[in-house]
N, C-alpha and C positions, 0 to 999 in steps of 0.2 A: 097574483098567484101565477097567471099565465106567463108574465114577464120572468118570474123566478124560474119556472120550468124551462123557458127558452134559454136563460143564461146557463142553467145546469147542462142542458143539451149542448150548448155552445162549447162548454168546457170539456164535456165528456166525449163528444163525437170524435175528435182526433185521437184520444186515448183508446176509444173503441176500435178505430181503424188499425191502430198500432197493435192492439191485442189480437185482432184477427190475423194480421200478418205474421206475428210471432207464433201464434198457435198453429197456423197452417204450415209454417216452415220449420216447425219444431223438430221434425225427424232429422233434418240436416243440422239445424242450429245447435242441438244438444247432443250431437254424436261425437263431440271432441275432435272434429275435423276429419274423422275417418270416412264420413259420407258427405256427398254433396247433392244438392237438389238437382234433379234432372234424370231423364231416362238413359240407361246404359246403351240404348240402341239408336240414340239420336244425336243431335249436334253437340251436346255437352261432352260426350265421349269422343265423337268424331273429330271435333275441332277445338272447341273453346277452352276446355280444361288444359290440353297441352299448350295452347297458345298463351293462356295466362301464365302457366308455369314457366315457359321459356322466356317470354317478354319481360316479366317482372323479376324473374331470377337474374337476368342480365342487368336490368335497370338497378336492382338492388346492389349489384356488384360494380355499379358506376358506368355501365355500358348501355347507351341508348341504341338498341339493336336495329340498325337500318336493314340488315340482310339476314335472312334465315337460311343457314347452310344445311339444315337437317332434312328438308323435304324438297322434292322436285329438282334435285341436283342443285339447289340454291334458288331462292326466290326473294323478291323484296318483302320486307316485313313491316317496318314502320309505315311505309307509304300505303300499305293496305289498311283501309279505314278500320277493319275489324280487329286490328291489333289494339286499338283504343288506348295506347300508351299515355296519351295526353289527357284522357278523360279524368278529371280530378277525383271522383269517388274511387276510381280504380287504384289510386295510390295507396289505398288500404293494404294492397298486396305487399307493399314495401315494409310493413311493420308487423304483420301477422301471417301465419302459414296459409298456404293455398286453400285448403278445404274450409277453414274458418272464414277466410276473406270472401270466398264465393258465396257462402251461405248468408253472411251478414249483408253483403251487397244486394243479393236477391231479395232478402227480407226488407231492407231499407227501401229499395225501389218499389216493391209491392206496396208498402205503406205510403210512400210519396205519391204513387199513382192515384190512390184513393184520396189522400189528403188534398192534393192539388185540384182534383175534381170537386171535392167538397168546397174548397175556397172559391172556385169558379161559380158553382151553383149558389153559394151564399152571396156572392157579389151581385148575382143577377136577381136577388130578392127571395130566394127560397129559404124556408125555415130550416133550422139545424137538423131536425129529423129527416126531412125530405132530402136535404143536401147530403147527409150522411148515408142515406140509402143509395143515392146516386153514386157517391164515391165508392161504395161497396160493389155496386154493379159493374163499374168500370174496372176495378182492380181484380175482381173475381170472375168477371165474364170471360168466356172462352177466348175471344181475340187477344186479351192480355194474359190471363192466367195460364192458358195452355202453352204459352211461350216458356214458362218455367219447366213444364214437362219436357218440352223439346230441347231445353238447355240453350236456347238461342239468346245468349247474353246481350250482345249489342242491340238487337231489336228491342229487348226489354228496357235497356237504358234509354233508348230513343223514345219509345212509347210512353215512358214515365213523364216526359216533359211536354207532351202534347197538350194536356190541360193548361199548363202554364203559358203556352203560346196563346191560347184562346182567352185565358184570364187577362193577359196583358193587352191583347187586342181589344177586348171589351172595355177595359179601363181607359185605353187611349181614345176609343170612340166616344165614351161617355164624358170624360173629364179633360181630355187633351192635356194631360199632365206629363211632362217629359220623363218622369220617373217610370211610367208604364212602358215607355219606349226602351228605357234602359233594362227594365225587367225582361222585356221581350228579347232584347239582344242577348241577355244572359241565357234565356231558354233556347234560343236558336243556336247559340254557341255550344251549349251542352248537348244539343241534338247532333250537331255536326261532329263533335268530338266523341259522341257515344259509340260510333263505329258502324252505323247502318244508314248510309246516305239515302237509300230508297225511301225509308219511312220519313226521314227528314224532308225529302223532296215532296212526298205525298202530303205531309203536313203543310208545307208551303203552298201547294196547290189548294188544299182545303181552306187554309187561312185566306188566300186570295179570293176564293169564291165567297166565303163568309163576309169578307170586307165589301165585296161588290153588292151583296144582298143587304147589308146594313147601311151602306153609304147614303141611299136615297133619303133616309130619315134623319141624316146628321147634318149639322151646319159645318161650314169651313171644310168642304169636301177635299179641296186641293191640299190643304194643310194636313188633313188626316192621311190621305194617300201618300204624301211625301214622307210623313213621319213613319208610316209603316214600311215604306221602301227603305228608309234609313235603318230600321230595325234589322232587316235582313242583310243589308250591306254591312252594317256594323258587326252583326253577329258572325258573318262569314269572315270579315277582316280579323276579328279576334282569333279565329281558328286557321289563319292562313298558313301557319307552320305545319299543320296537318293537311290542309286542303290542297295546297299547291303541289306537294310531293305526290299526293294521291291522284291528282289529275294526270301528272306525268306517268305514274305507274299504270293508270287506266289505259293510257295510249299504247302501252306495250303488252297489254293483257289480251285475253281472248275476247274481251268486250270492246276492244278498240273500234271506233267508228260505229258503235251501236250494234244491235242484234238484228238478224233477219226477222221478218214479221213472224215466221213460224216459231222461232225460238223465244222472241219477246212475249208472245201470246201464251206461253206455257204458265201453268199454275194460276189460271183465272179461277174465280170462285164458281164452283159447279152449281148450276141452278137447282139441282135436286137437293143440294145441301141447305137450302132454305128451311128444310125440315128440321135442321139442327137448332133452329131458333126456339122450338118448343120441345124437341126430342133430341138432346145432345148426343145420345149414343145410338141413334137410329141405324147408323152404318157400322156399329161396333164400338167397343169402349177401350180398345188397345190393351185390355187385360184379360177379362173373361172370354171375350170374343174379339178376334182380330179386326182391325178397321179395314173395310173393303171398299170404301168410297174412293173418289178421285182425290189426288194430291195427298197431303198430310192432314190428319184431323186437327192438329194444333195450328194449322193455318186456314182451315176451311170450315170453321164452326162459328155461328153467330149467336150462340147461346148466351143470354144474359139473365136467364131465369124466366120461367113461364109467368110468374107474378110480375117480374120486372117488365117483360114485354107487354103484358096487358096494361100495366100502368103507363108505359111509354105511349102506347096507342091511344089510351084515354087522354093523356096529356096533350097529344096532338089534336084529337077529336074535340076536346072541350075548349079549344081556343076560340075566342070570339072573332067574328068576321072583321074584315078590313074597314077602316074608316073612310071618310070621304076622299081622302087623298089617293085611294087606290090600294093595290096589293102591297102588303108589308108596311102599311101605314096605320093600321088599326091598333087598338090597345094591346093586343097580344101578338104584336109583330115579331118579337124574339122567338116566341113559341112556334110560330109558323116558319120562321127562318130555320130553327132547329129541325123541324120536320122536313123541310126541303133539303137541308144538309144531310140528314140521315138517309133520305131517299136517293140523293145524288151520289153520295159516296157508295151506297149499295150498288147502284148502276155501274159506277166505275169499277167496283170490285168484280163485277161479272166479266169484265174484260172482253175477250174474244167471243164470248157467248152473245154479246151485242155487237156484232161485227161492224156495222156502219159507224157507231160511236167510237169503237176502239180504233178502227182504221183511220178515222179523222184525227184522233188525238195522237196516234203513232206518227203520222206524217206531218202534223202541224205544230205540236207542242214540243219545244226543245227538251231533249233528255228523256222524253216519255218512252222512246224505243230502245233506250240503253239498259233498261232493267226489265225483269220479268216478275210475274207474281202479283198481278193486280189485286189478288185476294187480300193483300195487306191493307187495302182501303177499309177493310172491315173494322179495324181498330178505331177509325174515325166514326164509322157507323155506330159502333157500340158506345162511343163517348156521347154522341148526340142523343142516342136512345136513352142513355143513363140520365142525361139532363132532362129529357122529356118525362122520364119516369118520376124524377124528383118533382117536376111541375105537376104531374098527375096526382101524386100522393099529396102534394100541398093543397090541391083543390079539394081532395077528400077530407083533409084535416080542417080546412077553413070553411068550406061550403059543402057539407055532406049531401044535402038536398036529395033529390030523387035521381038516382043513377040506374033506373030500371033498364033503359035501353042498353047501357054498357054491360049490365049483368046478364041480360038476355042474349046479347051478342056473344059474350064469353061462354055462356052455357051452350049456345048453338055450336061454337067451335069445339067444345068438349064432346058434344054428341057426334060431330063429324069425325073427330079423332077416334072415339070409341067404336064407331061403326067401321072405320077403316081397319082398326086393329082386330076387331072381332071377325071381319070379313077375311082378313089374311089368316087368322087362326083357324076359322071354321072351314074355309075353302081348301087350305093346304096347297101343297106344291102342284097337285094335279088339277086343281080347280081354276076358275077364271082369275083369281088373285095370283095363283102360281104362275099362270101364263104371263100376266103383266109384270110380275116380279122377275121372271126369267129374262124378259125383254130389257128391263132396267139393268140387270146385271150384264147383259151383252153390251149395252151402251157404255157402261162403266169400263168394261174390259177393252172394247174397241177404241176408247178414247186415247189409249196409250199413257194415261196418267194414273192408272191404278197401281199402287205400290205394294199390293198384297204379294207375299212371297210364300210359295211359288204362285205365279199368276194363274196357272192352270187350275188351281184349287177353286177358283170362282165358278168353274163349269161343273165341278163334281156334284152329283145329285145329292149327296149327303149335306154338302155345304149349302147348296141352294135351299134345301129344306130347313136346315138349322138357322140360316140367316133370315129366312122369311119368318120363322117362329120368333126369333130374337127381336126383329124389328116390329112385329105385330105386338109383342109384349111391351116394347118401349112406347108404342103409340097408345096403348091402353093406359100405361102409367101417366103419360102426358094428359090424356083425357081426364083422369082422376084429379090431376093438379089443376087443370082448367076449371073443372067443376067446383073445386074448393075455392078458387079465386072468385068464380061467379057468385058463390054463396056469400063470401065476405063483402063483395060489392053490393049485394042485396041488403046485407045487414048494416052496412054503413049508413043507410037511411035512418036508422034508429039511434045510432051512437057513433061518435068519432073514435071510440075505442077500437071499433072494428077496422078502421083505417090504419090505426097503429098496428093491429094484428096483421093486416095485409103487408105492411112494411116489414115487420119482423119475419113473416113467411118468406118474403123475397130474400132476406138475408140468410135464413136457414136453408133455403133451397140452394143458394149459391155456395154456402159453406159445405153442404153435402156433396155438391158437384166438385168443389175444389179438393176436398179430402179424397174423393174417388180418383182424381187425376194427378195427385201428388206422387212423385216417384223420387227415389234416391239411388245413388250409385257410389261405388268406391271412389275416393278422391285420388287413389294411387293404383291405377290398373297394373296388374302383375305382368311382368315380362317372363315368358316361358323359360324355365331353367335349361331346357335342351338348347335353345337358341343362344342363351347367354354363355353356356359352356363352349359352344362353337366359337363365339367371338373371343372369349378369353384365351382359347388355345391358338387362335390365329389373329393376332393383332395386326393392324395396318390401316392405312388411309384409303379405305374402299367404301363402296356403298352396298346397301341391302335393299331388297324388295320384300316388304311385308305384305303377303297376299292373304286375303280372306279374314283379316283380323277385324275386331270391332273397334279398334283404335288406329285408324290409318295414319295418324300423326304421332304414333307412339315413339318414333325416333326423336321427336323434340323433347320428350320427357326422359328418355333413356340416354340422351347424348349421342345418338347414332346418326347416320346419314342414309337417307332413303331416296330412291329414284322416283317414288310416287309420294302421295300424301293426300290432303284434303283441304281445299281452300277455294274461295270464290273467284280469285283472280290469277289463275295460272298464266305464266308468260306465253304469249301466242307462239313464239318461236318453239318453245319447248312442247307445247300442246301439238303443234303441227309435226314436230319430230316424232312424238309418240304415235300419232295417227299414221305416219309413214311406216313406222315399224310394224304396224298391224295391217298394212296393206290398204289403208283407208285414205281417201282424199282429205287433205288438211281442211279443217273447219267444219267437217261433216258431223263430228261428234262433239256436242257441247255439254260441259266445258272441256271434258277430257274423254278419250276413248277408254274402253275397258280393255285391260291387257289380257289377251288370250294366249299370247306366245311371247317368249323371250329368246331373241336370237343374238347373233354376234354383234349387231349394232349397239347393244347395251354395254358392250365392253368399253365403248367410248365414254360411257357415263361412270366408269369405275365400278360397275356392278359385279360383285363377286358371289353373293349368296342370295338365293330366293328362299325365304322362310314362308311356309304355307301352313295356315291354321286349319286343322280339321281335314287335311288331305295328306296322302302319302305319295312320294316321300315328303316329309316335313322340311327337309333341308336339301337344297340343290346348290351345287357350286359351279360357277362358270370358270372355264379353264384359264383365261388370260385377260383379266381386266387391265385396262391401261392405268398407268400411274397418274397422279395429279398434274405433274409437270412433264412436258415432252418437248424436246428440241427437234424441230423438223426443218428440213432444207428444201423440200420439194413443195410447191404450192400451185394452186389452180385458181384462176379468177373467174367468177361467175356473176350473174346479175340477179341479186336478190335471193332470199331464203328458199323460195320454191325451186329455183334452178340448182341451189346447193343440195337440196334433198335428192334431186334427180342424179346429181354427180355421185352422191354417197352410194347410190344403188347400182352404179356401173360395175360390171364384172372386173375383178382384180383390184378394186380400190382398197387401199390399206391405210387406215387413219394414222398408223404409226410412221408412215413414210411421206404422206401427202396431206396437206391441209387445204380445205376449200375456203377461199376468202371471197368477200363481196366488194372489196376495194383494195387497191394496190398497197402493199406493205412498204413502209419506209423505216429503215433502209431495206433495199431489195436483197434477199438472200439468193445464193446460187441454187440451181436445181440439181444438186449433187446426189440427192437421195440419201437414205439412211437417217437414223434418229438416235439420239442418246436420251435415255429416260432420266427422270428426276433422281438426283443423288447417284447417278451412274457416270463413270468416266469413259471417254472414248474419243474417236476422231471428231465427233460432233460437239464436244464440250460437255459441260456440266451445268445443271440448274438445281438449286437446293432451297428448300423452305427453311428459313431461319426462325420464323415465328408466325403464328396465325391466330386470328380471332374471328368473331362472327362477320366482321365487316372488312377485314384487310388480311393481306398475306405479305410478309416481308421475304423477299427473294434475293438470293445471290446467284449470279451466273458468271461463268468463265468460258468464252467462246473463241476458238481459233479463227473462225470465219462467221459472217452474218448467218443468222438462223431465225426461225420463228418459234417462239415459246407458246406451245399449245397448252392451255389450262382447261382441264376437264370439269369445269364448273359452268353453270348457265350464264350466258351473256345477258347483260342489261346495259342500257345507256348510262346508268349511274356509275359504272366502273371506270376508273382512271388509274394511271400509274405516274408516280413522281419519284425522282432520284433521291436517294439518301446519301450517296457519295457521288463525286464527279464521275460521270461516265465517259466512255470513249468519245472522242471528237466526232467520229463518224455517226454517232447517234443523233447529231443535230444540235441546234441551239439549246442551251441549258440542259443538254442530255434529255430531251423530251421523249416521251414514249407514247406510241399509239396503243389503244385497246380496241381490237376489231372483232366483229362476230366471225366465228370460224365453224366450219362443219354444220352450218345452219343454226345451232343452238349453243355451242361452246364459245370460248373467247381465246384470242391470240394476241401476243405482244411481240412485234418485230424487234430484234436485237442486233446491234452492230457487233463486230468482232471486238473482243476485249473483256474487261471485268465490269460487272454491274452489281449494284446493290440498290434495289428500289422497292417501293411500297405499292402494291396493287390494292386499291381500296375502293369501297363502294359508298356512295352518299347520294341521296335523292337530289337530282339536279336543281330543284327549286326550293330546297330546304332553307338555305340561308336567306334568300329573299323573303320566303314565307315567315321565317322567324323574326326578321326585322319588322315586317308589317304587323305581325301579332304583338310584338313588344310595344310598338308605337300605338297601336289600337288599344292595348290594355292600359297604357298611360292615359290616353284620352278618355277612355271609359271610366277609369278611376277618378280623373279630374271632374268629369261630368257628374258622377255620383256625389263627389264632395260639394260641387256647386249646388246641386239639388238639396242636399242635406243642410247646407249653410243657409239657403234661402228659407227652408222650412223652420230652421231654428230661430230666424228673425220674427 
C-alpha cells in the first residue's frame, strides 16, 4: 500500500508543480498576450520587454543584431549577456508574439525550477512528497519568485538551472558516470547563455564549495575534481560565441577593470532583512504599503514560508552526529553539508555588512569585485534551505517520534514574535518601541540604499507611525503562523497525517505569498500621442531624450533613437561624456549620471527633442543638432578620452569645424577649416548614407581634398570600414579605412580626396573565434552523448 502511494506521488508531483506554475501565472498566460507578468515599475518595463521586442524582432527578420542604435546613441547589443539571443528557450519569440512568449517562458521556467529541485531531492533519497514540498519552496520562495514581480528575466533563466548544476554534481560524486558531467555541461551552458553572468558565477562558487565539502568522503578525489573542472570548461566552451564577445564588451563598459570597493559593495543583503524569513512584508508589501527597506524587496527577501523555514531548521537540527572519521563523515553528512552551504551562502549574501570577509574575497577571488549585489547569493541559500526542509519533512513522515523540543522551540519563537508585535502596537510611535523604530528608519535612510520615493517620506511623522503599525501587525501574523506550526509539530507525535498537513500548510503559505506578489503590466506600453505627432511632423535622422518615463528603453519598441536608455553595461566613453556634460568627474556616477541639464554639447549626439513625462513643457526642441555624417578638415590630436573631454570644453570649440582625435589620421587632412554636412554639397565635398541597418551604414563620399568623416554615433572597437568600390589610391593599400574614436565618444573615418563607397559595420571582435569554438565544442558534446548512449545500449 505504501509503495502504491509512493508511486502515485512520484507521478503526481511534477504535474502538481506544473499546475501551481500555470495557476499563479494565469493572469498573464490567459490575457491573450495583452498583459505580461511583471511590475510596470521595475525591470520588465525598464529593460527586458523592449530588449526582447527589439532583439527577436530583428532575429525574426534574419538579422542577428550586434549593435543597438536605439539607446545611448548606439551600444553593443548581442555582446551584452542580457540580450540572451542564443539562449534556446528564448527562440520561442521567433514563432509567437512578444506577450505570449514572455508569459509562457516565465511559466515554463517557474515549473522547471521546482521540478529540477524535486529531481535533486529525489536523487538524494527524499520521498516524493518531501521532494515536492522542497521544489515548491524553491520555486515560490522570495529569492526566486519575486524575480517575476521585478521582471528580471535573465536572472530567472539562470536561477532555474541552479538545481540542475547540483543534481549533476551529486550524480558525478556518487556514480562517476560521464553522463552526469555532460548534464552538468548543459546546465552550465544554459546558465551562461541565460543572460546573467553574476548568478552563474555565484553558482560556480557555490558548486566549488559544495565539491570541497563532499570530496573528503569520496573515493578517486582527483578524478572527481578533474571531471567537475571539465564540466565548467566544456560548458563555457559551448557558449564561447556569446562569452568571448561579452568579455570584449565588458572591457569597453563602465565595469572595465572591475568596480571600486564602494560600488561593488552596493546591494548587499541588509541584516535587518533577516526578518523577512518569517515576515515577508515587514518592510512593506509594494502594494498596500510601499517598501521602505534597503535595496529592492525582490532581491532582499529570504522568505521561503514560515512552515518551510521551521522544517529546514528541523532538518538541520535532526541530523545525526559525525562518525568516527570526523566532521562530514557521519551518516547524515549530506544534511550537515547542506546546512553549512545554507549558512555560508547567507554570510556571503551579507557582503559588505561582514567587512573582513567581503574585503578578503573582493581582493583575492578573481571576478568577485567586478559585480555588485551579493544579496543574489540568497537564491543558493533558499535552495539549500528547501533541501533541508524536504529532509525535515521526511523525518516527520518516517519517524514521527517525539518532537517535543522542536515544537516548544517553535512555540517560543511564536511568543517572541507576538511580544514584539504587541510591544510595537501598544507602545506606539512615542513609546520605547517608537524610539527604537525611529532609529532603525534613520539607519535605513542614512545607508543610501533606500529606494523609497520620495526619500523624505521616511522621516514624516505619519509615515513613521503607519510603518510601525504595519510592521507590528505583520509580526503578529508571523507569530500566529509559528504557533500553528508548533501545534502541528506537537500533533505529529500522534499521527503521520499531521506531518502531511504541515507540508500542505507550507505549500498553501507560499501560494498565498505568490498570489500577493504577482503583478502584470501591458505588453505594449503606449507612446504619447503628442510626442508621436511632433515626430510625424518633423521627420529626420535625429535623436530624442525621453525624460521621466516609466519605459526608458521605449525608443527600442517605437523604432526611435535616444541619447539615454537603461542597461547594465553602458560604454565607458559615453558614460564619461555624459558625466562631463553634467559637470561631474568621469566615473563618479555609476553606472550613469542623472541628466539634470541639456546643453549644446548634446547637439553632437544629434539630439533634437527632449520629451518630458509629467512636466511642462512636455516638448523642448534644441536649435541645431548635428547631422549623422559630417566632413571636417580641422583636427586636434590629444592623448586619451579624458584629455579629449577637456578639449571639448575649451572656449570657442566648434564640433562642426574641428574634430578631437586620439591617434593620427591616415590620410592626413589639411587644417583648412569648414565642414560640409551629410548630403550637402560645397567646397568640403559630400557624404551620403545609401543604406543603413542596426549594424552597418553604407556610405558614398566625394571629396576634392582629404577630410575626416565624423559620424555622430557611439564609438566602439567593433566598428570597422571596408571598401565596396575601389577607392582613391591615396587611401592606401586595398583602400583601407581607419575607424577612430572622435570627440571622446563619437567615431571618425579619415578619407582621401576622391570618390568612396564603403561599408561602416559593427561586429564583436571575438565573435568569429567564439563561434568556431562553440561549433567544435557542440560537435564534441554531441559525440560524447552518442558514445554514452551507445555504451548504455549494449
